[in-house]
N, C-alpha and C positions, 0 to 999 in steps of 0.2 A: 691028054689034058690031066692036070693034077686033080686027084679025087676031091680035095677041099674046094678047088675052084669050081668043079662040077656041081657040088652041093650048093655053093653060094649062088651060082647062076640059076640053078633050078629053084632055089628059094626066092630069088628076085622074080623069076617068071611066074611063080605060084602066088606072088604077092606077100610072102612071108619076109618082109623087109627087116624085121628085128634080128633074125638069125644072121642075115647077110651083114647088117650094119655092125653087129657086135664083133664080127671078125674084122671087118674093114677098119673099124675104129681102133683096132689093136696094132697090128704090124704095119700096114701101109701108111697109116696116119703118122706114126713115129718116123718112118723113113722120109716122108714128104716134109714133115715139120723140120727135120734136121737139115734137109736140102735148103729150104726157104730161109731158115735162120742163118745158115752159112752164107747166103746170098743177100744179105742186108734186109731181110724181112723180119717181121715180128711173129709172135705166136698167133696173134689174131689174124695176120695175113695168111699164115699157114692153115689155120682152121677154115678160113673163107675159101682158099684155093682148094683145099681137100674136099669141102662140101660141093664145090662146083664140079670137081673131078668125079665125085660119086654120082652126082646128077647125070653127068655125061655117060658114065658107065651104065647106070640104070636105063637111060634112054636107049643106048646101044643094044642092051640085052632085050628090053621089051619090044623093040622094033626088029629084032632078029638081025641086027647089023653087026653084032659083036663077033669077032673072029675067035672061035674057041681054041685056036692054036696058040693064042697069046696067053701068057700068065697074067692073072688079075693084078697082082702086085706091080708087075712091070708096066701093065697098061695104065693103071692109076698113076704111077710115078711119072710116066711119060706125059700123060695128059696134064698133070699138075705142073710139071716142069714147063711145058709150053704155055699154060695159063699164066704162070708167074712171069715168064719172059714177056708175054703180051702186056701184062699189067705194068711192068717196068717201062716198056716202050711208050705206053699211053701216058704214064706219069712224066716221062722225060719230055714228050711232046708238049704236054700241058705246061711244064716248067719252062720250056723254051718259048712257048707262046706268051707266058707271063713276063719273061725277060724282055721279049720284043715289045710288049705293051708298056713296060717300065721305060724302055728306051724312047718310045713314042711320047710318053708323058714328060720325060726328061727333055726331049727336043722341044716340046711345046713350052715347057718351063723356060728353057733358054731363049726361045723366041719372045716370050712375054717379058723376060728380063731385058732383052735387047730393045724391045719396043718402049718399055718404061724408061730405059736409059736415054733413048733418043728423045723421048718426050721431055725429060728433065733437061737435057742439053738445049733443046729448042726453047723451053721456058726460061732457062738461065740466060740465053742469048738475048731474049726480049727484054728481060729486066736489066741486064748488063748494059744494053744500049740506052737505057733511061739515065745512066750516069753521064756526067760531063766528060769530056775528052781526057782531062787530067786524071780523073779517077779510073777511067777505063785503062789508061796507059799504065798507071802504077800497079793496079791489080793484075794486069796482064803480065807485067814483069815479075811481080811477087808470086802469083799463084801458078801461072802456066809456064813461065820461063825459069822460075825458081832462082831468081837473082837475089843476091844479098842486098841489104839496105844501102850499103856503101856503093855497090854497083848501080843500084837504082838512082841514088843521089847524083852520081856522076852522069848518068844518061839523061836525067831530067833537069840537070843544072841546079840542083839544090846545094846549099852551102856545106851540109854534112849528112851523115846517115841518120841522125836523130830527126831532122826535118822530114826525110823520106819516111821514117818510121811513124811519126805522128800523122802525116798525110795519109799514109797507107791505112792506119787505124781508123781515121775519120771516114775514109772512102768505104772501108769494109763495113763500118757501122751503118752508113747510109744505105749500102746494098742490102744489109740485113733488114733495115726498116722497110725498104721497098718490098722485100719478100714477105715480111710479116703482115704488111698492109693488105696483101692479096691472099685471102683465105684459101682459095683453091691451090694457089702456088705453094703456100706454106704446107698444106697437106701433101702435095706432090713431093716436096723435098724431105718430108718426115719419113716417107715410106722408102 
């Protein structure tokens, strides 16, 4: 065993932690900090990991579980490295859980949008059926079938596209009045 390691171990066993810590905060901390910074950690992460590694070292020594054949620097470095790997794994799991929750929220949002869309379609059909047959037919051609006013005029037997256009306008205005007359329906279509 290295004579410095022996002195540090004896200091820890005797409860003279200041001597041990002054050495440990010199060489091993720099080595551990360098490793963690290279592996996407921060200085704060390195300090936290180092302190946890030191606590493990102290525990091992005080419980006479520390193998004196190991070099203190190497032991601290190995413990810190494993602690860092564990921390990254935990954070990755939490990140994946959060992504999974976001997906759940997205699925719920899609279901809600689908439900609202179905409700709007159902409400529109009810209002649409309040129109007379001629208005229903011309709005069907214009809105859903996307026919031109000339094509609508030909299908409905009007003299020209202008007649279809003015009839379409009147029917659309009547439909809007029906929607505006029903407060709940109006709110549904505003959202």
